[in-house]
Structure formats: structure tokens, C-alpha cells
N, CA, C and O atoms as a Tripos MOL2 file, in Angstrom:
@<TRIPOS>MOLECULE
protein
  288   287    72     0     0
PROTEIN
NO_CHARGES

@<TRIPOS>ATOM
      1 N         163.2470  105.6390   52.6030 N.3       1 UNK1
      2 CA        164.0300  106.8250   52.3270 C.3       1 UNK1
      3 C         165.4550  106.5850   52.8220 C.2       1 UNK1
      4 O         165.6640  106.1320   53.9480 O.2       1 UNK1
      5 N         166.4170  106.8890   51.9810 N.am      2 UNK2
      6 CA        167.8200  106.7220   52.3530 C.3       2 UNK2
      7 C         168.2640  107.8780   53.2410 C.2       2 UNK2
      8 O         167.8120  109.0120   53.0840 O.2       2 UNK2
      9 N         169.1400  107.5730   54.1560 N.am      3 UNK3
     10 CA        169.7340  108.5810   55.0300 C.3       3 UNK3
     11 C         171.1170  108.9090   54.4970 C.2       3 UNK3
     12 O         171.8920  108.0030   54.1880 O.2       3 UNK3
     13 N         171.4350  110.1820   54.3870 N.am      4 UNK4
     14 CA        172.7640  110.6130   53.9690 C.3       4 UNK4
     15 C         173.6150  110.8280   55.2070 C.2       4 UNK4
     16 O         173.2160  111.5280   56.1380 O.2       4 UNK4
     17 N         174.7920  110.2170   55.2070 N.am      5 UNK5
     18 CA        175.7320  110.3450   56.3110 C.3       5 UNK5
     19 C         176.8760  111.2370   55.8380 C.2       5 UNK5
     20 O         177.5080  110.9410   54.8240 O.2       5 UNK5
     21 N         177.1480  112.3150   56.5530 N.am      6 UNK6
     22 CA        178.2030  113.2710   56.1900 C.3       6 UNK6
     23 C         179.3300  113.2400   57.2090 C.2       6 UNK6
     24 O         179.1050  113.0840   58.4090 O.2       6 UNK6
     25 N         180.5530  113.3940   56.7000 N.am      7 UNK7
     26 CA        181.7110  113.5790   57.5680 C.3       7 UNK7
     27 C         182.6870  114.4600   56.7980 C.2       7 UNK7
     28 O         183.2280  114.0470   55.7720 O.2       7 UNK7
     29 N         182.9090  115.6670   57.2900 N.am      8 UNK8
     30 CA        183.7640  116.5970   56.5520 C.3       8 UNK8
     31 C         183.1920  116.8470   55.1660 C.2       8 UNK8
     32 O         182.0200  117.1990   55.0290 O.2       8 UNK8
     33 N         184.0040  116.6670   54.1530 N.am      9 UNK9
     34 CA        183.5620  116.8710   52.7650 C.3       9 UNK9
     35 C         183.0280  115.5910   52.1340 C.2       9 UNK9
     36 O         182.6000  115.6110   50.9800 O.2       9 UNK9
     37 N         183.0440  114.4850   52.8600 N.am     10 UNK10
     38 CA        182.6000  113.1910   52.3450 C.3      10 UNK10
     39 C         181.1630  112.9110   52.7550 C.2      10 UNK10
     40 O         180.7000  113.3570   53.8050 O.2      10 UNK10
     41 N         180.4660  112.1600   51.9040 N.am     11 UNK11
     42 CA        179.1120  111.7380   52.2550 C.3      11 UNK11
     43 C         178.8260  110.3870   51.6220 C.2      11 UNK11
     44 O         179.4480  109.9990   50.6340 O.2      11 UNK11
     45 N         177.8770  109.6830   52.2100 N.am     12 UNK12
     46 CA        177.4510  108.3820   51.7090 C.3      12 UNK12
     47 C         175.9800  108.1960   52.0530 C.2      12 UNK12
     48 O         175.4850  108.7350   53.0420 O.2      12 UNK12
     49 N         175.2980  107.4300   51.2260 N.am     13 UNK13
     50 CA        173.8970  107.0850   51.4760 C.3      13 UNK13
     51 C         173.7720  105.5690   51.4280 C.2      13 UNK13
     52 O         173.2240  105.0170   50.4730 O.2      13 UNK13
     53 N         174.2780  104.8960   52.4570 N.am     14 UNK14
     54 CA        174.2830  103.4360   52.4500 C.3      14 UNK14
     55 C         172.8850  102.8490   52.6050 C.2      14 UNK14
     56 O         172.0130  103.4410   53.2410 O.2      14 UNK14
     57 N         172.6900  101.6790   52.0140 N.am     15 UNK15
     58 CA        171.4320  100.9540   52.1860 C.3      15 UNK15
     59 C         171.5210  100.2240   53.5210 C.2      15 UNK15
     60 O         172.2590   99.2480   53.6560 O.2      15 UNK15
     61 N         170.7670  100.7000   54.5030 N.am     16 UNK16
     62 CA        170.7950  100.1150   55.8440 C.3      16 UNK16
     63 C         169.4040   99.6000   56.2020 C.2      16 UNK16
     64 O         168.4040  100.1870   55.7880 O.2      16 UNK16
     65 N         169.3280   98.5170   56.9600 N.am     17 UNK17
     66 CA        168.0160   98.0310   57.4100 C.3      17 UNK17
     67 C         167.3130   99.0930   58.2670 C.2      17 UNK17
     68 O         167.9680   99.9030   58.9240 O.2      17 UNK17
     69 N         165.9920   99.0790   58.2530 N.am     18 UNK18
     70 CA        165.1930  100.0310   59.0400 C.3      18 UNK18
     71 C         165.5450   99.9800   60.5230 C.2      18 UNK18
     72 O         165.4120  100.9780   61.2310 O.2      18 UNK18
     73 N         165.9900   98.8250   60.9900 N.am     19 UNK19
     74 CA        166.2620   98.6270   62.4200 C.3      19 UNK19
     75 C         167.6610   99.0930   62.8420 C.2      19 UNK19
     76 O         168.0430   98.9020   63.9970 O.2      19 UNK19
     77 N         168.4290   99.6970   61.9350 N.am     20 UNK20
     78 CA        169.7740  100.1530   62.2650 C.3      20 UNK20
     79 C         169.7140  101.3440   63.2200 C.2      20 UNK20
     80 O         169.0450  102.3410   62.9510 O.2      20 UNK20
     81 N         170.4240  101.2200   64.3370 N.am     21 UNK21
     82 CA        170.4590  102.3020   65.3240 C.3      21 UNK21
     83 C         171.6980  103.1740   65.1170 C.2      21 UNK21
     84 O         172.5980  102.8280   64.3510 O.2      21 UNK21
     85 N         171.7250  104.2890   65.7990 N.am     22 UNK22
     86 CA        172.8880  105.1730   65.7520 C.3      22 UNK22
     87 C         174.1200  104.4310   66.2540 C.2      22 UNK22
     88 O         175.2020  104.5870   65.6880 O.2      22 UNK22
     89 N         173.9780  103.6290   67.3020 N.am     23 UNK23
     90 CA        175.1020  102.8310   67.8060 C.3      23 UNK23
     91 C         175.6260  101.8850   66.7370 C.2      23 UNK23
     92 O         176.8370  101.7360   66.5750 O.2      23 UNK23
     93 N         174.7140  101.2420   66.0050 N.am     24 UNK24
     94 CA        175.1190  100.3540   64.9030 C.3      24 UNK24
     95 C         175.8940  101.1350   63.8490 C.2      24 UNK24
     96 O         176.9140  100.6670   63.3420 O.2      24 UNK24
     97 N         175.4070  102.3140   63.5280 N.am     25 UNK25
     98 CA        176.0530  103.1650   62.5260 C.3      25 UNK25
     99 C         177.4800  103.5180   62.9490 C.2      25 UNK25
    100 O         178.4140  103.4210   62.1530 O.2      25 UNK25
    101 N         177.6370  103.9270   64.2060 N.am     26 UNK26
    102 CA        178.9530  104.3320   64.7000 C.3      26 UNK26
    103 C         179.9120  103.1560   64.8370 C.2      26 UNK26
    104 O         181.1240  103.3560   64.9090 O.2      26 UNK26
    105 N         179.3870  101.9350   64.8740 N.am     27 UNK27
    106 CA        180.2190  100.7340   64.9570 C.3      27 UNK27
    107 C         180.5360  100.1570   63.5820 C.2      27 UNK27
    108 O         181.2850   99.1860   63.4780 O.2      27 UNK27
    109 N         179.9750  100.7440   62.5240 N.am     28 UNK28
    110 CA        180.1550  100.2500   61.1620 C.3      28 UNK28
    111 C         181.5010  100.7360   60.6020 C.2      28 UNK28
    112 O         181.5770  101.7960   59.9820 O.2      28 UNK28
    113 N         182.5430   99.9580   60.8270 N.am     29 UNK29
    114 CA        183.8920  100.3540   60.4180 C.3      29 UNK29
    115 C         184.0190  100.5430   58.9110 C.2      29 UNK29
    116 O         184.7780  101.4020   58.4610 O.2      29 UNK29
    117 N         183.2900   99.7580   58.1290 N.am     30 UNK30
    118 CA        183.3510   99.9110   56.6680 C.3      30 UNK30
    119 C         182.8670  101.2940   56.2520 C.2      30 UNK30
    120 O         183.4960  101.9590   55.4300 O.2      30 UNK30
    121 N         181.7500  101.7210   56.8220 N.am     31 UNK31
    122 CA        181.2090  103.0380   56.4990 C.3      31 UNK31
    123 C         182.1480  104.1420   56.9770 C.2      31 UNK31
    124 O         182.4010  105.1040   56.2520 O.2      31 UNK31
    125 N         182.6620  104.0020   58.1950 N.am     32 UNK32
    126 CA        183.5840  105.0080   58.7180 C.3      32 UNK32
    127 C         184.8210  105.1260   57.8250 C.2      32 UNK32
    128 O         185.3170  106.2270   57.5870 O.2      32 UNK32
    129 N         185.3110  103.9970   57.3360 N.am     33 UNK33
    130 CA        186.4760  104.0000   56.4490 C.3      33 UNK33
    131 C         186.1630  104.7040   55.1370 C.2      33 UNK33
    132 O         186.9680  105.5020   54.6570 O.2      33 UNK33
    133 N         185.0210  104.4240   54.5590 N.am     34 UNK34
    134 CA        184.6080  105.0720   53.3030 C.3      34 UNK34
    135 C         184.5640  106.5880   53.4760 C.2      34 UNK34
    136 O         184.9780  107.3310   52.5860 O.2      34 UNK34
    137 N         184.0610  107.0430   54.6240 N.am     35 UNK35
    138 CA        183.9400  108.4760   54.8870 C.3      35 UNK35
    139 C         185.2490  109.1110   55.3510 C.2      35 UNK35
    140 O         185.3790  110.3350   55.3640 O.2      35 UNK35
    141 N         186.2180  108.2760   55.7300 N.am     36 UNK36
    142 CA        187.4750  108.8050   56.2530 C.3      36 UNK36
    143 C         187.3610  109.2360   57.7040 C.2      36 UNK36
    144 O         188.1400  110.0650   58.1760 O.2      36 UNK36
    145 N         186.3900  108.6720   58.4100 N.am     37 UNK37
    146 CA        186.1450  109.0280   59.8140 C.3      37 UNK37
    147 C         186.8260  108.0250   60.7340 C.2      37 UNK37
    148 O         186.9810  106.8530   60.3910 O.2      37 UNK37
    149 N         187.2280  108.5000   61.9020 N.am     38 UNK38
    150 CA        187.7900  107.6120   62.9160 C.3      38 UNK38
    151 C         186.6540  107.0850   63.7910 C.2      38 UNK38
    152 O         185.4930  107.4440   63.5940 O.2      38 UNK38
    153 N         186.9870  106.2510   64.7370 N.am     39 UNK39
    154 CA        185.9520  105.6740   65.5970 C.3      39 UNK39
    155 C         185.5380  106.6040   66.7310 C.2      39 UNK39
    156 O         184.6000  106.2940   67.4660 O.2      39 UNK39
    157 N         186.2190  107.7370   66.8870 N.am     40 UNK40
    158 CA        185.8730  108.6730   67.9700 C.3      40 UNK40
    159 C         184.9890  109.8100   67.4540 C.2      40 UNK40
    160 O         185.2980  110.9890   67.6220 O.2      40 UNK40
    161 N         183.8790  109.4160   66.8210 N.am     41 UNK41
    162 CA        182.9290  110.4040   66.3000 C.3      41 UNK41
    163 C         181.5940  110.2520   66.9970 C.2      41 UNK41
    164 O         181.2920  109.2130   67.5840 O.2      41 UNK41
    165 N         180.8020  111.3070   66.9220 N.am     42 UNK42
    166 CA        179.4310  111.2740   67.4330 C.3      42 UNK42
    167 C         178.5110  111.6340   66.2740 C.2      42 UNK42
    168 O         178.9240  112.3030   65.3260 O.2      42 UNK42
    169 N         177.2720  111.1890   66.3570 N.am     43 UNK43
    170 CA        176.2830  111.4610   65.3190 C.3      43 UNK43
    171 C         175.4240  112.6440   65.7290 C.2      43 UNK43
    172 O         174.9740  112.7410   66.8710 O.2      43 UNK43
    173 N         175.2010  113.5510   64.7680 N.am     44 UNK44
    174 CA        174.4040  114.7410   65.0310 C.3      44 UNK44
    175 C         173.4220  114.9690   63.8910 C.2      44 UNK44
    176 O         173.6620  114.5670   62.7530 O.2      44 UNK44
    177 N         172.3180  115.6190   64.2180 N.am     45 UNK45
    178 CA        171.3530  116.0390   63.2110 C.3      45 UNK45
    179 C         170.6280  117.2640   63.7550 C.2      45 UNK45
    180 O         170.1520  117.2560   64.8910 O.2      45 UNK45
    181 N         170.5450  118.2970   62.9580 N.am     46 UNK46
    182 CA        169.8760  119.5240   63.3860 C.3      46 UNK46
    183 C         170.5360  120.1740   64.5850 C.2      46 UNK46
    184 O         169.8690  120.8520   65.3660 O.2      46 UNK46
    185 N         171.8480  119.9770   64.7450 N.am     47 UNK47
    186 CA        172.5680  120.5780   65.8590 C.3      47 UNK47
    187 C         172.4700  119.8070   67.1640 C.2      47 UNK47
    188 O         173.0440  120.2230   68.1710 O.2      47 UNK47
    189 N         171.7540  118.6940   67.1620 N.am     48 UNK48
    190 CA        171.5750  117.8830   68.3660 C.3      48 UNK48
    191 C         172.3740  116.5910   68.2660 C.2      48 UNK48
    192 O         172.4240  115.9650   67.2070 O.2      48 UNK48
    193 N         172.9990  116.1940   69.3700 N.am     49 UNK49
    194 CA        173.6900  114.9110   69.4310 C.3      49 UNK49
    195 C         172.6380  113.8080   69.5070 C.2      49 UNK49
    196 O         171.7080  113.8820   70.3110 O.2      49 UNK49
    197 N         172.7900  112.7870   68.6700 N.am     50 UNK50
    198 CA        171.8110  111.7010   68.6240 C.3      50 UNK50
    199 C         172.1610  110.6060   69.6230 C.2      50 UNK50
    200 O         173.3310  110.2920   69.8390 O.2      50 UNK50
    201 N         171.1350  110.0370   70.2200 N.am     51 UNK51
    202 CA        171.2850  108.9470   71.1790 C.3      51 UNK51
    203 C         171.5350  107.6410   70.4280 C.2      51 UNK51
    204 O         171.0300  107.4430   69.3230 O.2      51 UNK51
    205 N         172.3160  106.7600   71.0370 N.am     52 UNK52
    206 CA        172.6640  105.4960   70.4060 C.3      52 UNK52
    207 C         171.4970  104.5860   70.0980 C.2      52 UNK52
    208 O         171.5970  103.7420   69.2080 O.2      52 UNK52
    209 N         170.3830  104.7350   70.8140 N.am     53 UNK53
    210 CA        169.2420  103.8470   70.5830 C.3      53 UNK53
    211 C         168.2260  104.4070   69.5760 C.2      53 UNK53
    212 O         167.1970  103.7800   69.3230 O.2      53 UNK53
    213 N         168.5090  105.5720   69.0080 N.am     54 UNK54
    214 CA        167.6240  106.1250   67.9780 C.3      54 UNK54
    215 C         167.8780  105.4140   66.6470 C.2      54 UNK54
    216 O         168.9680  104.8950   66.4060 O.2      54 UNK54
    217 N         166.8640  105.3980   65.7970 N.am     55 UNK55
    218 CA        166.9840  104.7260   64.5020 C.3      55 UNK55
    219 C         167.5180  105.6840   63.4420 C.2      55 UNK55
    220 O         167.0840  106.8320   63.3460 O.2      55 UNK55
    221 N         168.4690  105.1890   62.6460 N.am     56 UNK56
    222 CA        169.0460  105.9670   61.5530 C.3      56 UNK56
    223 C         167.9480  106.3950   60.5800 C.2      56 UNK56
    224 O         167.9840  107.5070   60.0540 O.2      56 UNK56
    225 N         166.9770  105.5200   60.3410 N.am     57 UNK57
    226 CA        165.9180  105.7960   59.3690 C.3      57 UNK57
    227 C         165.0070  106.9530   59.7760 C.2      57 UNK57
    228 O         164.2190  107.4270   58.9580 O.2      57 UNK57
    229 N         165.1010  107.4190   61.0330 N.am     58 UNK58
    230 CA        164.2990  108.5630   61.4790 C.3      58 UNK58
    231 C         164.8520  109.8930   60.9700 C.2      58 UNK58
    232 O         164.2110  110.9300   61.1410 O.2      58 UNK58
    233 N         166.0300  109.8790   60.3480 N.am     59 UNK59
    234 CA        166.7050  111.1100   59.9200 C.3      59 UNK59
    235 C         167.0340  111.0550   58.4360 C.2      59 UNK59
    236 O         167.4020  110.0020   57.9160 O.2      59 UNK59
    237 N         166.9010  112.1870   57.7570 N.am     60 UNK60
    238 CA        167.2830  112.2460   56.3450 C.3      60 UNK60
    239 C         168.7690  112.5240   56.1920 C.2      60 UNK60
    240 O         169.3840  112.1060   55.2110 O.2      60 UNK60
    241 N         169.3510  113.2330   57.1630 N.am     61 UNK61
    242 CA        170.7830  113.5460   57.1480 C.3      61 UNK61
    243 C         171.3560  113.4080   58.5470 C.2      61 UNK61
    244 O         170.7840  113.8960   59.5220 O.2      61 UNK61
    245 N         172.4910  112.7360   58.6290 N.am     62 UNK62
    246 CA        173.2230  112.6170   59.8880 C.3      62 UNK62
    247 C         174.6490  113.0780   59.6130 C.2      62 UNK62
    248 O         175.2680  112.6650   58.6320 O.2      62 UNK62
    249 N         175.1560  113.9240   60.4740 N.am     63 UNK63
    250 CA        176.5280  114.4110   60.3520 C.3      63 UNK63
    251 C         177.3640  113.7980   61.4570 C.2      63 UNK63
    252 O         176.9780  113.8210   62.6250 O.2      63 UNK63
    253 N         178.5040  113.2530   61.0850 N.am     64 UNK64
    254 CA        179.4420  112.7190   62.0650 C.3      64 UNK64
    255 C         180.4580  113.7910   62.3990 C.2      64 UNK64
    256 O         181.0040  114.4370   61.5040 O.2      64 UNK64
    257 N         180.7120  113.9800   63.6720 N.am     65 UNK65
    258 CA        181.7070  114.9460   64.1420 C.3      65 UNK65
    259 C         182.6340  114.2680   65.1190 C.2      65 UNK65
    260 O         182.2200  113.3750   65.8580 O.2      65 UNK65
    261 N         183.8950  114.6860   65.1290 N.am     66 UNK66
    262 CA        184.8390  114.1620   66.1170 C.3      66 UNK66
    263 C         184.3430  114.5070   67.5110 C.2      66 UNK66
    264 O         183.8680  115.6170   67.7510 O.2      66 UNK66
    265 N         184.4550  113.5530   68.4300 N.am     67 UNK67
    266 CA        184.1050  113.8000   69.8290 C.3      67 UNK67
    267 C         184.9350  114.9600   70.3480 C.2      67 UNK67
    268 O         186.1230  115.0630   70.0390 O.2      67 UNK67
    269 N         184.3350  115.8130   71.1150 N.am     68 UNK68
    270 CA        185.0480  116.9240   71.7230 C.3      68 UNK68
    271 C         185.1360  118.1640   70.8640 C.2      68 UNK68
    272 O         185.5670  119.2120   71.3440 O.2      68 UNK68
    273 N         184.7370  118.0750   69.6000 N.am     69 UNK69
    274 CA        184.7540  119.2970   68.7840 C.3      69 UNK69
    275 C         183.5060  120.1050   69.0960 C.2      69 UNK69
    276 O         182.4510  119.5470   69.4010 O.2      69 UNK69
    277 N         183.6320  121.3990   69.0190 N.am     70 UNK70
    278 CA        182.4780  122.2560   69.2850 C.3      70 UNK70
    279 C         182.4820  123.4240   68.3360 C.2      70 UNK70
    280 O         183.5120  123.7710   67.7590 O.2      70 UNK70
    281 N         181.3390  124.0190   68.1800 N.am     71 UNK71
    282 CA        181.1770  125.1630   67.2790 C.3      71 UNK71
    283 C         181.1040  126.4570   68.0880 C.2      71 UNK71
    284 O         180.5750  127.4590   67.6060 O.2      71 UNK71
    285 N         181.6310  126.4430   69.3140 N.am     72 UNK72
    286 CA        181.5340  127.6160   70.2070 C.3      72 UNK72
    287 C         182.3660  128.7830   69.7250 C.2      72 UNK72
    288 O         182.3870  129.8330   70.3660 O.2      72 UNK72
@<TRIPOS>BOND
     1     1     2 1
     2     2     3 1
     3     3     4 2
     4     3     5 am
     5     5     6 1
     6     6     7 1
     7     7     8 2
     8     7     9 am
     9     9    10 1
    10    10    11 1
    11    11    12 2
    12    11    13 am
    13    13    14 1
    14    14    15 1
    15    15    16 2
    16    15    17 am
    17    17    18 1
    18    18    19 1
    19    19    20 2
    20    19    21 am
    21    21    22 1
    22    22    23 1
    23    23    24 2
    24    23    25 am
    25    25    26 1
    26    26    27 1
    27    27    28 2
    28    27    29 am
    29    29    30 1
    30    30    31 1
    31    31    32 2
    32    31    33 am
    33    33    34 1
    34    34    35 1
    35    35    36 2
    36    35    37 am
    37    37    38 1
    38    38    39 1
    39    39    40 2
    40    39    41 am
    41    41    42 1
    42    42    43 1
    43    43    44 2
    44    43    45 am
    45    45    46 1
    46    46    47 1
    47    47    48 2
    48    47    49 am
    49    49    50 1
    50    50    51 1
    51    51    52 2
    52    51    53 am
    53    53    54 1
    54    54    55 1
    55    55    56 2
    56    55    57 am
    57    57    58 1
    58    58    59 1
    59    59    60 2
    60    59    61 am
    61    61    62 1
    62    62    63 1
    63    63    64 2
    64    63    65 am
    65    65    66 1
    66    66    67 1
    67    67    68 2
    68    67    69 am
    69    69    70 1
    70    70    71 1
    71    71    72 2
    72    71    73 am
    73    73    74 1
    74    74    75 1
    75    75    76 2
    76    75    77 am
    77    77    78 1
    78    78    79 1
    79    79    80 2
    80    79    81 am
    81    81    82 1
    82    82    83 1
    83    83    84 2
    84    83    85 am
    85    85    86 1
    86    86    87 1
    87    87    88 2
    88    87    89 am
    89    89    90 1
    90    90    91 1
    91    91    92 2
    92    91    93 am
    93    93    94 1
    94    94    95 1
    95    95    96 2
    96    95    97 am
    97    97    98 1
    98    98    99 1
    99    99   100 2
   100    99   101 am
   101   101   102 1
   102   102   103 1
   103   103   104 2
   104   103   105 am
   105   105   106 1
   106   106   107 1
   107   107   108 2
   108   107   109 am
   109   109   110 1
   110   110   111 1
   111   111   112 2
   112   111   113 am
   113   113   114 1
   114   114   115 1
   115   115   116 2
   116   115   117 am
   117   117   118 1
   118   118   119 1
   119   119   120 2
   120   119   121 am
   121   121   122 1
   122   122   123 1
   123   123   124 2
   124   123   125 am
   125   125   126 1
   126   126   127 1
   127   127   128 2
   128   127   129 am
   129   129   130 1
   130   130   131 1
   131   131   132 2
   132   131   133 am
   133   133   134 1
   134   134   135 1
   135   135   136 2
   136   135   137 am
   137   137   138 1
   138   138   139 1
   139   139   140 2
   140   139   141 am
   141   141   142 1
   142   142   143 1
   143   143   144 2
   144   143   145 am
   145   145   146 1
   146   146   147 1
   147   147   148 2
   148   147   149 am
   149   149   150 1
   150   150   151 1
   151   151   152 2
   152   151   153 am
   153   153   154 1
   154   154   155 1
   155   155   156 2
   156   155   157 am
   157   157   158 1
   158   158   159 1
   159   159   160 2
   160   159   161 am
   161   161   162 1
   162   162   163 1
   163   163   164 2
   164   163   165 am
   165   165   166 1
   166   166   167 1
   167   167   168 2
   168   167   169 am
   169   169   170 1
   170   170   171 1
   171   171   172 2
   172   171   173 am
   173   173   174 1
   174   174   175 1
   175   175   176 2
   176   175   177 am
   177   177   178 1
   178   178   179 1
   179   179   180 2
   180   179   181 am
   181   181   182 1
   182   182   183 1
   183   183   184 2
   184   183   185 am
   185   185   186 1
   186   186   187 1
   187   187   188 2
   188   187   189 am
   189   189   190 1
   190   190   191 1
   191   191   192 2
   192   191   193 am
   193   193   194 1
   194   194   195 1
   195   195   196 2
   196   195   197 am
   197   197   198 1
   198   198   199 1
   199   199   200 2
   200   199   201 am
   201   201   202 1
   202   202   203 1
   203   203   204 2
   204   203   205 am
   205   205   206 1
   206   206   207 1
   207   207   208 2
   208   207   209 am
   209   209   210 1
   210   210   211 1
   211   211   212 2
   212   211   213 am
   213   213   214 1
   214   214   215 1
   215   215   216 2
   216   215   217 am
   217   217   218 1
   218   218   219 1
   219   219   220 2
   220   219   221 am
   221   221   222 1
   222   222   223 1
   223   223   224 2
   224   223   225 am
   225   225   226 1
   226   226   227 1
   227   227   228 2
   228   227   229 am
   229   229   230 1
   230   230   231 1
   231   231   232 2
   232   231   233 am
   233   233   234 1
   234   234   235 1
   235   235   236 2
   236   235   237 am
   237   237   238 1
   238   238   239 1
   239   239   240 2
   240   239   241 am
   241   241   242 1
   242   242   243 1
   243   243   244 2
   244   243   245 am
   245   245   246 1
   246   246   247 1
   247   247   248 2
   248   247   249 am
   249   249   250 1
   250   250   251 1
   251   251   252 2
   252   251   253 am
   253   253   254 1
   254   254   255 1
   255   255   256 2
   256   255   257 am
   257   257   258 1
   258   258   259 1
   259   259   260 2
   260   259   261 am
   261   261   262 1
   262   262   263 1
   263   263   264 2
   264   263   265 am
   265   265   266 1
   266   266   267 1
   267   267   268 2
   268   267   269 am
   269   269   270 1
   270   270   271 1
   271   271   272 2
   272   271   273 am
   273   273   274 1
   274   274   275 1
   275   275   276 2
   276   275   277 am
   277   277   278 1
   278   278   279 1
   279   279   280 2
   280   279   281 am
   281   281   282 1
   282   282   283 1
   283   283   284 2
   284   283   285 am
   285   285   286 1
   286   286   287 1
   287   287   288 2
@<TRIPOS>SUBSTRUCTURE
     1 UNK1         2 RESIDUE 1 A UNK
     2 UNK2         6 RESIDUE 1 A UNK
     3 UNK3        10 RESIDUE 1 A UNK
     4 UNK4        14 RESIDUE 1 A UNK
     5 UNK5        18 RESIDUE 1 A UNK
     6 UNK6        22 RESIDUE 1 A UNK
     7 UNK7        26 RESIDUE 1 A UNK
     8 UNK8        30 RESIDUE 1 A UNK
     9 UNK9        34 RESIDUE 1 A UNK
    10 UNK10       38 RESIDUE 1 A UNK
    11 UNK11       42 RESIDUE 1 A UNK
    12 UNK12       46 RESIDUE 1 A UNK
    13 UNK13       50 RESIDUE 1 A UNK
    14 UNK14       54 RESIDUE 1 A UNK
    15 UNK15       58 RESIDUE 1 A UNK
    16 UNK16       62 RESIDUE 1 A UNK
    17 UNK17       66 RESIDUE 1 A UNK
    18 UNK18       70 RESIDUE 1 A UNK
    19 UNK19       74 RESIDUE 1 A UNK
    20 UNK20       78 RESIDUE 1 A UNK
    21 UNK21       82 RESIDUE 1 A UNK
    22 UNK22       86 RESIDUE 1 A UNK
    23 UNK23       90 RESIDUE 1 A UNK
    24 UNK24       94 RESIDUE 1 A UNK
    25 UNK25       98 RESIDUE 1 A UNK
    26 UNK26      102 RESIDUE 1 A UNK
    27 UNK27      106 RESIDUE 1 A UNK
    28 UNK28      110 RESIDUE 1 A UNK
    29 UNK29      114 RESIDUE 1 A UNK
    30 UNK30      118 RESIDUE 1 A UNK
    31 UNK31      122 RESIDUE 1 A UNK
    32 UNK32      126 RESIDUE 1 A UNK
    33 UNK33      130 RESIDUE 1 A UNK
    34 UNK34      134 RESIDUE 1 A UNK
    35 UNK35      138 RESIDUE 1 A UNK
    36 UNK36      142 RESIDUE 1 A UNK
    37 UNK37      146 RESIDUE 1 A UNK
    38 UNK38      150 RESIDUE 1 A UNK
    39 UNK39      154 RESIDUE 1 A UNK
    40 UNK40      158 RESIDUE 1 A UNK
    41 UNK41      162 RESIDUE 1 A UNK
    42 UNK42      166 RESIDUE 1 A UNK
    43 UNK43      170 RESIDUE 1 A UNK
    44 UNK44      174 RESIDUE 1 A UNK
    45 UNK45      178 RESIDUE 1 A UNK
    46 UNK46      182 RESIDUE 1 A UNK
    47 UNK47      186 RESIDUE 1 A UNK
    48 UNK48      190 RESIDUE 1 A UNK
    49 UNK49      194 RESIDUE 1 A UNK
    50 UNK50      198 RESIDUE 1 A UNK
    51 UNK51      202 RESIDUE 1 A UNK
    52 UNK52      206 RESIDUE 1 A UNK
    53 UNK53      210 RESIDUE 1 A UNK
    54 UNK54      214 RESIDUE 1 A UNK
    55 UNK55      218 RESIDUE 1 A UNK
    56 UNK56      222 RESIDUE 1 A UNK
    57 UNK57      226 RESIDUE 1 A UNK
    58 UNK58      230 RESIDUE 1 A UNK
    59 UNK59      234 RESIDUE 1 A UNK
    60 UNK60      238 RESIDUE 1 A UNK
    61 UNK61      242 RESIDUE 1 A UNK
    62 UNK62      246 RESIDUE 1 A UNK
    63 UNK63      250 RESIDUE 1 A UNK
    64 UNK64      254 RESIDUE 1 A UNK
    65 UNK65      258 RESIDUE 1 A UNK
    66 UNK66      262 RESIDUE 1 A UNK
    67 UNK67      266 RESIDUE 1 A UNK
    68 UNK68      270 RESIDUE 1 A UNK
    69 UNK69      274 RESIDUE 1 A UNK
    70 UNK70      278 RESIDUE 1 A UNK
    71 UNK71      282 RESIDUE 1 A UNK
    72 UNK72      286 RESIDUE 1 A UNK
């Protein structure tokens, strides 16, 4: 199952190996460039910040948000 990565109004569903972690995703400059995201983003799903050692394939949708932004 492909994971959709969202950032703002942009989204992508890259073909990633099953072993890709959240840390790998956040270090993928090509993907960040395609989405228009900077390197100071965090990965979230279901309102929770994802840990770097979690697998991307465990999520159907991951949203990237700028570090320090909040919905308060």
C-alpha cells in the first residue's frame, strides 16, 4: 500500500521500500523539494508526531508540518 505524503496543498505518493523510516523520509531532499517543504518539518499522522524510527509503510497518510507550528 502506498503512503500519501502531504505538505500544505501538495501531496505525493512515492514508491518507497518497506524499510523506509520516518527519519529516512525527512532526510529525502528530493521528496521535500517536490512537495515544496523545507528541511525543518516534522511528520504527523492522526494528530500525533511520528517518531523517527517508525516505518512509513505503517501509515496511509503522513502530513509534514513546519517545526514549531501548532494548531492551538
